[in-house]
MDTraj code that builds the backbone (N, CA, C; nanometers):
import mdtraj as md
import numpy as np

residues = "MET ILE LYS LYS TYR ILE GLN ASN SER ILE GLN GLU LEU ASN ASN VAL THR TRP PRO THR ARG LYS GLN ALA ILE ARG ILE THR THR ILE VAL PHE ILE PHE MET ILE ILE ALA ALA ALA VAL LEU GLY VAL ILE ASP GLU ILE PHE ALA ILE ALA TYR LYS ALA LEU LEU SER ILE".split()
xyz = np.array([
    [-3.8915, 17.9901, -16.9471],
    [-4.0294, 17.9464, -16.9293],
    [-4.0831, 17.9908, -16.7929],
    [-4.0066, 17.9669, -16.6872],
    [-4.0506, 18.0070, -16.5540],
    [-4.0533, 18.1592, -16.5443],
    [-3.9539, 18.2246, -16.6057],
    [-3.9489, 18.3709, -16.6030],
    [-4.0726, 18.4296, -16.6700],
    [-4.1126, 18.3733, -16.7823],
    [-4.2307, 18.4218, -16.8548],
    [-4.3571, 18.3978, -16.7716],
    [-4.3634, 18.2833, -16.7048],
    [-4.4782, 18.2521, -16.6197],
    [-4.4910, 18.3567, -16.5075],
    [-4.3793, 18.3884, -16.4432],
    [-4.3817, 18.4866, -16.3347],
    [-4.4209, 18.6235, -16.3877],
    [-4.3680, 18.6621, -16.5033],
    [-4.4037, 18.7909, -16.5630],
    [-4.5535, 18.7966, -16.5946],
    [-4.6059, 18.6896, -16.6519],
    [-4.7491, 18.6849, -16.6833],
    [-4.8343, 18.6888, -16.5565],
    [-4.7884, 18.6219, -16.4530],
    [-4.8621, 18.6215, -16.3261],
    [-4.8671, 18.7618, -16.2668],
    [-4.7546, 18.8313, -16.2678],
    [-4.7498, 18.9678, -16.2151],
    [-4.8389, 19.0586, -16.2983],
    [-4.8353, 19.0411, -16.4293],
    [-4.9188, 19.1224, -16.5175],
    [-5.0670, 19.0995, -16.4877],
    [-5.1061, 18.9747, -16.4663],
    [-5.2458, 18.9449, -16.4340],
    [-5.2855, 19.0026, -16.2981],
    [-5.1949, 18.9966, -16.2012],
    [-5.2247, 19.0534, -16.0691],
    [-5.2449, 19.2045, -16.0769],
    [-5.1772, 19.2689, -16.1691],
    [-5.1962, 19.4133, -16.1869],
    [-5.3318, 19.4444, -16.2495],
    [-5.3927, 19.3472, -16.3172],
    [-5.5234, 19.3679, -16.3798],
    [-5.6398, 19.3411, -16.2858],
    [-5.6100, 19.2825, -16.1701],
    [-5.7151, 19.2468, -16.0750],
    [-5.7734, 19.3733, -16.0126],
    [-5.9046, 19.3762, -15.9997],
    [-5.9708, 19.4861, -15.9298],
    [-5.9898, 19.4433, -15.7841],
    [-5.9052, 19.4963, -15.6970],
    [-5.9088, 19.4585, -15.5572],
    [-6.0212, 19.5334, -15.4853],
    [-6.0872, 19.4685, -15.3887],
    [-6.1948, 19.5380, -15.3159],
    [-6.1376, 19.6457, -15.2239],
    [-6.2204, 19.7437, -15.1950],
    [-6.1789, 19.8464, -15.0991],
    [-6.1828, 19.7851, -14.9583],
    [-6.1268, 19.8566, -14.8643],
    [-6.1255, 19.8075, -14.7259],
    [-6.2685, 19.7876, -14.6750],
    [-6.3563, 19.8821, -14.7062],
    [-6.4956, 19.8742, -14.6620],
    [-6.5645, 19.7514, -14.7219],
    [-6.5421, 19.7268, -14.8509],
    [-6.6020, 19.6103, -14.9169],
    [-6.5480, 19.4803, -14.8568],
    [-6.4177, 19.4763, -14.8312],
    [-6.3568, 19.3557, -14.7748],
    [-6.4129, 19.3251, -14.6362],
    [-6.4294, 19.4286, -14.5550],
    [-6.4857, 19.4085, -14.4203],
    [-6.6298, 19.3609, -14.4294],
    [-6.7079, 19.4212, -14.5203],
    [-6.8485, 19.3819, -14.5354],
    [-6.8604, 19.2362, -14.5824],
    [-6.7813, 19.1990, -14.6806],
    [-6.7861, 19.0620, -14.7331],
    [-6.7411, 18.9617, -14.6270],
    [-6.6353, 18.9969, -14.5535],
    [-6.5863, 18.9091, -14.4475],
    [-6.6921, 18.8909, -14.3387],
    [-6.7621, 18.9982, -14.3046],
    [-6.8683, 18.9905, -14.2037],
    [-6.9812, 18.8997, -14.2515],
    [-7.0191, 18.9137, -14.3773],
    [-7.1255, 18.8289, -14.4327],
    [-7.0851, 18.6820, -14.4276],
    [-6.9617, 18.6526, -14.4666],
    [-6.9133, 18.5143, -14.4651],
    [-6.9101, 18.4603, -14.3221],
    [-6.8642, 18.5423, -14.2278],
    [-6.8565, 18.5004, -14.0883],
    [-6.9952, 18.4688, -14.0323],
    [-7.0925, 18.5551, -14.0611],
    [-7.2294, 18.5317, -14.0151],
    [-7.2857, 18.4049, -14.0780],
    [-7.2609, 18.3852, -14.2077],
    [-7.3086, 18.2642, -14.2745],
    [-7.2465, 18.1396, -14.2124],
    [-7.1176, 18.1464, -14.1779],
    [-7.0513, 18.0316, -14.1151],
    [-7.1140, 17.9984, -13.9805],
    [-7.1473, 18.1007, -13.9023],
    [-7.2093, 18.0770, -13.7718],
    [-7.3468, 18.0127, -13.7897],
    [-7.4251, 18.0641, -13.8833],
    [-7.5584, 18.0080, -13.9085],
    [-7.5472, 17.8645, -13.9578],
    [-7.4558, 17.8391, -14.0518],
    [-7.4385, 17.7043, -14.1053],
    [-7.3933, 17.6076, -13.9957],
    [-7.3027, 17.6511, -13.9087],
    [-7.2569, 17.5659, -13.7984],
    [-7.3715, 17.5337, -13.7033],
    [-7.4555, 17.6324, -13.6757],
    [-7.5695, 17.6096, -13.5862],
    [-7.6676, 17.5110, -13.6481],
    [-7.6985, 17.5299, -13.7760],
    [-7.7924, 17.4396, -13.8442],
    [-7.7361, 17.2974, -13.8480],
    [-7.6088, 17.2838, -13.8823],
    [-7.5486, 17.1497, -13.8868],
    [-7.5420, 17.0868, -13.7480],
    [-7.5186, 17.1689, -13.6464],
    [-7.5176, 17.1173, -13.5095],
    [-7.6531, 17.0639, -13.4683],
    [-7.7594, 17.1363, -13.5036],
    [-7.8955, 17.0911, -13.4720],
    [-7.9271, 16.9623, -13.5478],
    [-7.8920, 16.9568, -13.6746],
    [-7.9165, 16.8358, -13.7538],
    [-7.8390, 16.7178, -13.6952],
    [-7.7140, 16.7411, -13.6547],
    [-7.6333, 16.6352, -13.5945],
    [-7.6969, 16.5856, -13.4652],
    [-7.7472, 16.6768, -13.3860],
    [-7.8120, 16.6375, -13.2597],
    [-7.9380, 16.5567, -13.2865],
    [-8.0152, 16.5962, -13.3868],
    [-8.1363, 16.5214, -13.4225],
    [-8.1002, 16.3793, -13.4657],
    [-7.9967, 16.3672, -13.5495],
    [-7.9539, 16.2333, -13.5933],
    [-7.9016, 16.1502, -13.4759],
    [-7.8320, 16.2141, -13.3813],
    [-7.7811, 16.1417, -13.2649],
    [-7.8965, 16.0890, -13.1801],
    [-7.9987, 16.1709, -13.1599],
    [-8.1159, 16.1279, -13.0833],
    [-8.1876, 16.0136, -13.1557],
    [-8.2032, 16.0275, -13.2880],
    [-8.2692, 15.9221, -13.3660],
    [-8.1886, 15.7933, -13.3611],
    [-8.0565, 15.8028, -13.3681],
    [-7.9708, 15.6853, -13.3633],
    [-7.9824, 15.6143, -13.2288],
    [-7.9819, 15.6914, -13.1222],
    [-7.9963, 15.6328, -12.9879],
    [-8.1332, 15.5659, -12.9737],
    [-8.2363, 15.6281, -13.0309],
    [-8.3716, 15.5697, -13.0251],
    [-8.3764, 15.4383, -13.1013],
    [-8.3099, 15.4329, -13.2149],
    [-8.3077, 15.3087, -13.2930],
    [-8.2321, 15.1987, -13.2207],
    [-8.1253, 15.2339, -13.1505],
    [-8.0484, 15.1343, -13.0783],
    [-8.1228, 15.0810, -12.9569],
    [-8.2111, 15.1598, -12.8989],
    [-8.2809, 15.1179, -12.7788],
    [-8.4035, 15.0301, -12.8093],
    [-8.4368, 15.0159, -12.9365],
    [-8.5525, 14.9339, -12.9730],
    [-8.5208, 14.7874, -12.9550],
])
top = md.Topology()
chain = top.add_chain()
for i, resn in enumerate(residues, 1):
    res = top.add_residue(resn, chain, resSeq=i)
    for name in ("N", "CA", "C"):
        top.add_atom(name, md.element.get_by_symbol(name[0]), res)
traj = md.Trajectory(xyz[None], top)
């Protein structure tokens, strides 16, 4: 059973269409840029909520 599973897994991996080096670099760059933008947006939102929270506590 395990032997058949491993054979099937290897067979499926041989059917995978792997990206070229250029495609992999481009996709990785896009993901990295998106992560930076998302982190910046979440940081700004967090700061806004922190300011609002402090304002509510000072009332």
